[in-house]
Every structure is written in structure tokens, then in C-alpha cells.
N, CA, C and O atoms as CSV, one atom per row, in Angstrom:
chain,resi,resn,atom,element,x,y,z
A,1,MET,N,N,22.648,129.497,97.292
A,1,MET,CA,C,21.225,129.477,96.984
A,1,MET,C,C,20.911,130.485,95.880
A,1,MET,O,O,21.521,131.551,95.793
A,2,ALA,N,N,19.956,130.123,95.052
A,2,ALA,CA,C,19.478,130.987,93.985
A,2,ALA,C,C,18.107,131.533,94.389
A,2,ALA,O,O,17.477,131.032,95.320
A,3,THR,N,N,17.663,132.554,93.685
A,3,THR,CA,C,16.379,133.179,93.996
A,3,THR,C,C,15.553,133.326,92.741
A,3,THR,O,O,16.053,133.757,91.702
A,4,ILE,N,N,14.289,132.966,92.838
A,4,ILE,CA,C,13.322,133.201,91.766
A,4,ILE,C,C,12.307,134.205,92.289
A,4,ILE,O,O,11.748,134.024,93.371
A,5,ILE,N,N,12.071,135.257,91.525
A,5,ILE,CA,C,11.114,136.299,91.892
A,5,ILE,C,C,10.064,136.358,90.794
A,5,ILE,O,O,10.379,136.563,89.622
A,6,ILE,N,N,8.812,136.176,91.193
A,6,ILE,CA,C,7.703,136.242,90.240
A,6,ILE,C,C,6.681,137.228,90.764
A,6,ILE,O,O,6.150,137.082,91.865
A,7,ASP,N,N,6.420,138.235,89.949
A,7,ASP,CA,C,5.436,139.270,90.290
A,7,ASP,C,C,5.667,139.829,91.698
A,7,ASP,O,O,4.720,140.048,92.454
A,8,GLY,N,N,6.951,140.057,92.038
A,8,GLY,CA,C,7.306,140.702,93.294
A,8,GLY,C,C,7.464,139.786,94.497
A,8,GLY,O,O,7.939,140.229,95.543
A,9,GLU,N,N,7.082,138.529,94.376
A,9,GLU,CA,C,7.246,137.558,95.469
A,9,GLU,C,C,8.461,136.684,95.155
A,9,GLU,O,O,8.749,136.416,93.988
A,10,GLN,N,N,9.173,136.240,96.194
A,10,GLN,CA,C,10.384,135.476,95.931
A,10,GLN,C,C,10.484,134.202,96.752
A,10,GLN,O,O,9.899,134.066,97.826
A,11,LYS,N,N,11.262,133.262,96.188
A,11,LYS,CA,C,11.561,131.992,96.842
A,11,LYS,C,C,13.019,131.672,96.574
A,11,LYS,O,O,13.546,131.998,95.510
A,12,GLU,N,N,13.660,131.045,97.521
A,12,GLU,CA,C,15.027,130.572,97.315
A,12,GLU,C,C,14.982,129.108,96.897
A,12,GLU,O,O,14.150,128.330,97.366
A,13,VAL,N,N,15.895,128.758,96.006
A,13,VAL,CA,C,16.036,127.377,95.555
A,13,VAL,C,C,17.525,127.043,95.506
A,13,VAL,O,O,18.369,127.934,95.419
A,14,ALA,N,N,17.827,125.781,95.561
A,14,ALA,CA,C,19.227,125.363,95.504
A,14,ALA,C,C,19.804,125.648,94.120
A,14,ALA,O,O,19.123,125.477,93.109
A,15,ASP,N,N,21.056,126.081,94.082
A,15,ASP,CA,C,21.732,126.261,92.799
A,15,ASP,C,C,21.653,124.961,92.008
A,15,ASP,O,O,21.829,123.878,92.566
A,16,GLY,N,N,21.390,125.070,90.715
A,16,GLY,CA,C,21.341,123.897,89.849
A,16,GLY,C,C,20.047,123.113,89.916
A,16,GLY,O,O,19.988,121.982,89.433
A,17,SER,N,N,19.009,123.687,90.502
A,17,SER,CA,C,17.763,122.937,90.657
A,17,SER,C,C,16.650,123.476,89.759
A,17,SER,O,O,16.724,124.588,89.236
A,18,ALA,N,N,15.633,122.661,89.604
A,18,ALA,CA,C,14.445,123.060,88.855
A,18,ALA,C,C,13.715,124.158,89.638
A,18,ALA,O,O,13.728,124.174,90.869
A,19,ILE,N,N,13.085,125.067,88.903
A,19,ILE,CA,C,12.345,126.145,89.556
A,19,ILE,C,C,10.852,125.830,89.668
A,19,ILE,O,O,10.085,126.655,90.162
A,20,MET,N,N,10.440,124.662,89.220
A,20,MET,CA,C,9.025,124.293,89.136
A,20,MET,C,C,8.278,124.478,90.460
A,20,MET,O,O,7.261,125.172,90.489
A,21,ASP,N,N,8.742,123.892,91.530
A,21,ASP,CA,C,8.020,123.973,92.802
A,21,ASP,C,C,7.967,125.401,93.336
A,21,ASP,O,O,6.942,125.833,93.864
A,22,ALA,N,N,9.077,126.135,93.198
A,22,ALA,CA,C,9.095,127.522,93.655
A,22,ALA,C,C,8.096,128.351,92.853
A,22,ALA,O,O,7.382,129.182,93.413
A,23,CYS,N,N,8.049,128.126,91.552
A,23,CYS,CA,C,7.105,128.874,90.711
A,23,CYS,C,C,5.664,128.554,91.089
A,23,CYS,O,O,4.817,129.445,91.139
A,24,GLU,N,N,5.394,127.299,91.351
A,24,GLU,CA,C,4.042,126.914,91.763
A,24,GLU,C,C,3.684,127.588,93.084
A,24,GLU,O,O,2.571,128.086,93.247
A,25,ASP,N,N,4.621,127.603,94.021
A,25,ASP,CA,C,4.394,128.280,95.305
A,25,ASP,C,C,4.135,129.779,95.105
A,25,ASP,O,O,3.444,130.407,95.907
A,26,LEU,N,N,4.694,130.339,94.034
A,26,LEU,CA,C,4.553,131.764,93.749
A,26,LEU,C,C,3.363,132.067,92.835
A,26,LEU,O,O,3.220,133.188,92.348
A,27,GLY,N,N,2.515,131.066,92.607
A,27,GLY,CA,C,1.262,131.314,91.898
A,27,GLY,C,C,1.197,130.921,90.440
A,27,GLY,O,O,0.174,131.142,89.792
A,28,VAL,N,N,2.262,130.343,89.903
A,28,VAL,CA,C,2.231,129.903,88.506
A,28,VAL,C,C,1.514,128.557,88.445
A,28,VAL,O,O,1.961,127.600,89.077
A,29,PRO,N,N,0.416,128.461,87.703
A,29,PRO,CA,C,-0.276,127.180,87.598
A,29,PRO,C,C,0.503,126.215,86.716
A,29,PRO,O,O,1.037,126.598,85.675
A,30,LEU,N,N,0.559,124.976,87.141
A,30,LEU,CA,C,1.238,123.936,86.378
A,30,LEU,C,C,0.207,122.932,85.890
A,30,LEU,O,O,-0.666,122.508,86.648
A,31,GLY,N,N,0.310,122.559,84.640
A,31,GLY,CA,C,-0.610,121.576,84.067
A,31,GLY,C,C,0.042,120.204,84.047
A,31,GLY,O,O,0.002,119.463,85.029
A,32,CYS,N,N,0.637,119.884,82.918
A,32,CYS,CA,C,1.180,118.534,82.703
A,32,CYS,C,C,2.481,118.274,83.457
A,32,CYS,O,O,2.811,117.120,83.730
A,33,ARG,N,N,3.218,119.319,83.794
A,33,ARG,CA,C,4.526,119.219,84.462
A,33,ARG,C,C,5.590,118.549,83.600
A,33,ARG,O,O,6.659,118.193,84.097
A,34,ALA,N,N,5.304,118.377,82.316
A,34,ALA,CA,C,6.226,117.682,81.426
A,34,ALA,C,C,6.656,118.534,80.237
A,34,ALA,O,O,7.355,118.040,79.352
A,35,GLY,N,N,6.256,119.797,80.198
A,35,GLY,CA,C,6.662,120.668,79.114
A,35,GLY,C,C,5.850,120.512,77.847
A,35,GLY,O,O,6.309,120.884,76.767
A,36,GLN,N,N,4.649,119.967,77.962
A,36,GLN,CA,C,3.845,119.720,76.771
A,36,GLN,C,C,2.662,120.666,76.620
A,36,GLN,O,O,2.247,120.947,75.496
A,37,CYS,N,N,2.112,121.160,77.715
A,37,CYS,CA,C,0.861,121.925,77.624
A,37,CYS,C,C,1.068,123.430,77.496
A,37,CYS,O,O,0.214,124.119,76.938
A,38,GLY,N,N,2.187,123.955,78.001
A,38,GLY,CA,C,2.451,125.385,77.915
A,38,GLY,C,C,1.718,126.234,78.935
A,38,GLY,O,O,1.773,127.462,78.859
A,39,MET,N,N,1.039,125.622,79.879
A,39,MET,CA,C,0.278,126.382,80.872
A,39,MET,C,C,1.175,127.243,81.759
A,39,MET,O,O,0.736,128.284,82.248
A,40,CYS,N,N,2.400,126.834,81.968
A,40,CYS,CA,C,3.273,127.500,82.944
A,40,CYS,C,C,4.297,128.429,82.298
A,40,CYS,O,O,5.367,128.652,82.865
A,41,ILE,N,N,3.989,128.972,81.127
A,41,ILE,CA,C,4.923,129.893,80.482
A,41,ILE,C,C,5.098,131.138,81.347
A,41,ILE,O,O,4.130,131.785,81.746
A,42,ILE,N,N,6.362,131.452,81.622
A,42,ILE,CA,C,6.695,132.678,82.341
A,42,ILE,C,C,7.573,133.541,81.444
A,42,ILE,O,O,8.279,133.035,80.571
A,43,THR,N,N,7.519,134.851,81.673
A,43,THR,CA,C,8.346,135.791,80.931
A,43,THR,C,C,9.496,136.227,81.829
A,43,THR,O,O,9.279,136.730,82.931
A,44,ILE,N,N,10.702,136.033,81.357
A,44,ILE,CA,C,11.884,136.375,82.145
A,44,ILE,C,C,12.209,137.850,81.926
A,44,ILE,O,O,12.473,138.281,80.803
A,45,ARG,N,N,12.185,138.607,83.002
A,45,ARG,CA,C,12.472,140.042,82.952
A,45,ARG,C,C,13.957,140.333,83.177
A,45,ARG,O,O,14.528,141.234,82.562
A,46,GLU,N,N,14.568,139.553,84.069
A,46,GLU,CA,C,15.992,139.707,84.385
A,46,GLU,C,C,16.553,138.342,84.744
A,46,GLU,O,O,15.858,137.510,85.327
A,47,GLY,N,N,17.818,138.113,84.392
A,47,GLY,CA,C,18.510,136.914,84.840
A,47,GLY,C,C,18.404,135.703,83.935
A,47,GLY,O,O,18.657,134.586,84.387
A,48,MET,N,N,18.035,135.882,82.660
A,48,MET,CA,C,17.964,134.736,81.758
A,48,MET,C,C,19.299,133.988,81.721
A,48,MET,O,O,19.334,132.767,81.568
A,49,GLU,N,N,20.397,134.737,81.865
A,49,GLU,CA,C,21.717,134.109,81.849
A,49,GLU,C,C,21.941,133.184,83.046
A,49,GLU,O,O,22.881,132.389,83.044
A,50,ASN,N,N,21.097,133.280,84.053
A,50,ASN,CA,C,21.214,132.416,85.236
A,50,ASN,C,C,20.459,131.099,85.080
A,50,ASN,O,O,20.502,130.247,85.967
A,51,LEU,N,N,19.772,130.936,83.959
A,51,LEU,CA,C,19.049,129.695,83.681
A,51,LEU,C,C,19.825,128.843,82.689
A,51,LEU,O,O,20.541,129.360,81.832
A,52,GLU,N,N,19.673,127.536,82.818
A,52,GLU,CA,C,20.222,126.636,81.806
A,52,GLU,C,C,19.518,126.916,80.481
A,52,GLU,O,O,18.403,127.438,80.483
A,53,PRO,N,N,20.137,126.585,79.360
A,53,PRO,CA,C,19.479,126.791,78.062
A,53,PRO,C,C,18.167,126.009,77.970
A,53,PRO,O,O,17.952,125.033,78.689
A,54,MET,N,N,17.295,126.466,77.062
A,54,MET,CA,C,16.027,125.772,76.843
A,54,MET,C,C,16.266,124.308,76.486
A,54,MET,O,O,17.222,123.973,75.786
A,55,ASN,N,N,15.391,123.452,76.974
A,55,ASN,CA,C,15.464,122.046,76.600
A,55,ASN,C,C,14.581,121.816,75.365
A,55,ASN,O,O,13.946,122.749,74.873
A,56,ASP,N,N,14.543,120.594,74.877
A,56,ASP,CA,C,13.787,120.294,73.658
A,56,ASP,C,C,12.296,120.570,73.809
A,56,ASP,O,O,11.659,121.035,72.864
A,57,ALA,N,N,11.729,120.293,74.979
A,57,ALA,CA,C,10.297,120.545,75.196
A,57,ALA,C,C,9.980,122.028,75.026
A,57,ALA,O,O,8.977,122.388,74.411
A,58,GLU,N,N,10.837,122.882,75.571
A,58,GLU,CA,C,10.631,124.323,75.439
A,58,GLU,C,C,10.814,124.779,73.992
A,58,GLU,O,O,10.044,125.599,73.493
A,59,LYS,N,N,11.813,124.257,73.336
A,59,LYS,CA,C,12.049,124.610,71.931
A,59,LYS,C,C,10.870,124.183,71.060
A,59,LYS,O,O,10.474,124.908,70.147
A,60,ASP,N,N,10.312,123.005,71.342
A,60,ASP,CA,C,9.189,122.489,70.551
A,60,ASP,C,C,7.947,123.363,70.658
A,60,ASP,O,O,7.136,123.395,69.733
A,61,LEU,N,N,7.785,124.076,71.779
A,61,LEU,CA,C,6.633,124.960,71.946
A,61,LEU,C,C,6.817,126.301,71.235
A,61,LEU,O,O,5.872,127.085,71.145
A,62,GLY,N,N,8.020,126.572,70.729
A,62,GLY,CA,C,8.255,127.808,70.003
A,62,GLY,C,C,8.175,129.048,70.872
A,62,GLY,O,O,7.618,130.064,70.455
A,63,LEU,N,N,8.724,128.977,72.074
A,63,LEU,CA,C,8.681,130.112,72.996
A,63,LEU,C,C,9.480,131.293,72.465
A,63,LEU,O,O,10.451,131.115,71.729
A,64,ASP,N,N,9.070,132.496,72.839
A,64,ASP,CA,C,9.840,133.693,72.528
A,64,ASP,C,C,11.150,133.660,73.308
A,64,ASP,O,O,11.302,132.890,74.257
A,65,ASP,N,N,12.097,134.509,72.895
A,65,ASP,CA,C,13.415,134.526,73.539
A,65,ASP,C,C,13.369,134.854,75.021
A,65,ASP,O,O,14.266,134.464,75.768
A,66,ASP,N,N,12.320,135.575,75.463
A,66,ASP,CA,C,12.227,135.953,76.881
A,66,ASP,C,C,11.266,135.062,77.663
A,66,ASP,O,O,10.893,135.397,78.788
A,67,GLN,N,N,10.867,133.948,77.091
A,67,GLN,CA,C,9.928,133.044,77.766
A,67,GLN,C,C,10.590,131.718,78.124
A,67,GLN,O,O,11.521,131.258,77.462
A,68,ARG,N,N,10.076,131.126,79.194
A,68,ARG,CA,C,10.502,129.786,79.615
A,68,ARG,C,C,9.297,129.067,80.195
A,68,ARG,O,O,8.297,129.688,80.555
A,69,LEU,N,N,9.407,127.750,80.280
A,69,LEU,CA,C,8.404,126.951,80.974
A,69,LEU,C,C,8.855,126.785,82.416
A,69,LEU,O,O,9.960,126.306,82.670
A,70,ALA,N,N,8.019,127.173,83.351
A,70,ALA,CA,C,8.374,127.048,84.770
A,70,ALA,C,C,8.615,125.594,85.155
A,70,ALA,O,O,9.407,125.311,86.054
A,71,CYS,N,N,7.936,124.673,84.478
A,71,CYS,CA,C,8.089,123.259,84.825
A,71,CYS,C,C,9.378,122.645,84.289
A,71,CYS,O,O,9.737,121.534,84.683
A,72,GLN,N,N,10.075,123.338,83.408
A,72,GLN,CA,C,11.270,122.779,82.785
A,72,GLN,C,C,12.555,123.525,83.102
A,72,GLN,O,O,13.636,122.940,83.018
A,73,ALA,N,N,12.470,124.786,83.460
A,73,ALA,CA,C,13.661,125.617,83.638
A,73,ALA,C,C,14.479,125.193,84.863
A,73,ALA,O,O,13.939,124.829,85.907
A,74,ILE,N,N,15.783,125.256,84.691
A,74,ILE,CA,C,16.749,124.962,85.751
A,74,ILE,C,C,17.551,126.233,86.001
A,74,ILE,O,O,18.066,126.844,85.065
A,75,ILE,N,N,17.655,126.629,87.273
A,75,ILE,CA,C,18.429,127.830,87.616
A,75,ILE,C,C,19.840,127.410,88.021
A,75,ILE,O,O,20.024,126.539,88.871
A,76,ARG,N,N,20.812,128.034,87.409
A,76,ARG,CA,C,22.217,127.740,87.727
A,76,ARG,C,C,22.581,128.312,89.087
A,76,ARG,O,O,23.060,127.604,89.973
A,77,SER,N,N,22.342,129.617,89.232
A,77,SER,CA,C,22.643,130.360,90.466
A,77,SER,C,C,22.126,131.777,90.254
A,77,SER,O,O,21.593,132.096,89.191
A,78,GLY,N,N,22.282,132.611,91.246
A,78,GLY,CA,C,21.869,134.007,91.100
A,78,GLY,C,C,20.384,134.211,91.237
A,78,GLY,O,O,19.694,133.451,91.916
A,79,THR,N,N,19.894,135.253,90.580
A,79,THR,CA,C,18.498,135.643,90.694
A,79,THR,C,C,17.856,135.700,89.323
A,79,THR,O,O,18.467,136.157,88.357
A,80,VAL,N,N,16.622,135.236,89.244
A,80,VAL,CA,C,15.818,135.326,88.043
A,80,VAL,C,C,14.520,136.050,88.419
A,80,VAL,O,O,13.828,135.657,89.358
A,81,VAL,N,N,14.202,137.114,87.671
A,81,VAL,CA,C,12.988,137.868,87.877
A,81,VAL,C,C,12.062,137.563,86.705
A,81,VAL,O,O,12.433,137.733,85.543
A,82,ALA,N,N,10.861,137.114,87.022
A,82,ALA,CA,C,9.916,136.704,85.969
A,82,ALA,C,C,8.520,137.238,86.263
A,82,ALA,O,O,8.227,137.712,87.360
A,83,ALA,N,N,7.681,137.144,85.257
A,83,ALA,CA,C,6.267,137.506,85.399
A,83,ALA,C,C,5.453,136.382,84.806
A,83,ALA,O,O,5.855,135.724,83.847
A,84,TYR,N,N,4.288,136.181,85.409
A,84,TYR,CA,C,3.369,135.185,84.866
A,84,TYR,C,C,2.206,135.882,84.238
A,84,TYR,O,O,1.304,135.228,83.715
């Protein structure tokens, strides 16, 4: 199991799974859920290496190196610490 921690609260998710539902449970608002609106941008504080690389939707939004879309990110394993 992997762990996502946002603003001090945490949820476990299966290795290799999307973090979208866990992030929503942890208070990140989701808009389109398709990577188009940018409402769910999170800042990764620790564990970026535990996420799959950015997909095209994230690249198209021009995110900073420490940002990801909660609706698009996939966690490989381990722990990711983020802030919304």
C-alpha cells in the first residue's frame, strides 16, 4: 500500500493507483476530473519520485516541477506528501 498525505492528513491507496479519490477525501476539490480545469493542483513536498511521470494533460497546463494534478497523478508506491 502507498500513502498520500495532504496538509497533515493521510490516506492509503493501492500501489499503482490513481490518487484522485484519496485527494478528494483529504479536501482537494476536483472539477472536471479530466485534467483540463486545473482546480486540483497540488504541490508535492516529498515523494515526487513515487509518482508516475506527468501525463499530457498535466504537461499541457504548464505545471511547475513540484506541482501535479490530483485527478491525474498515479502513485507507484511509498509515500507522497503534498499541500493544497
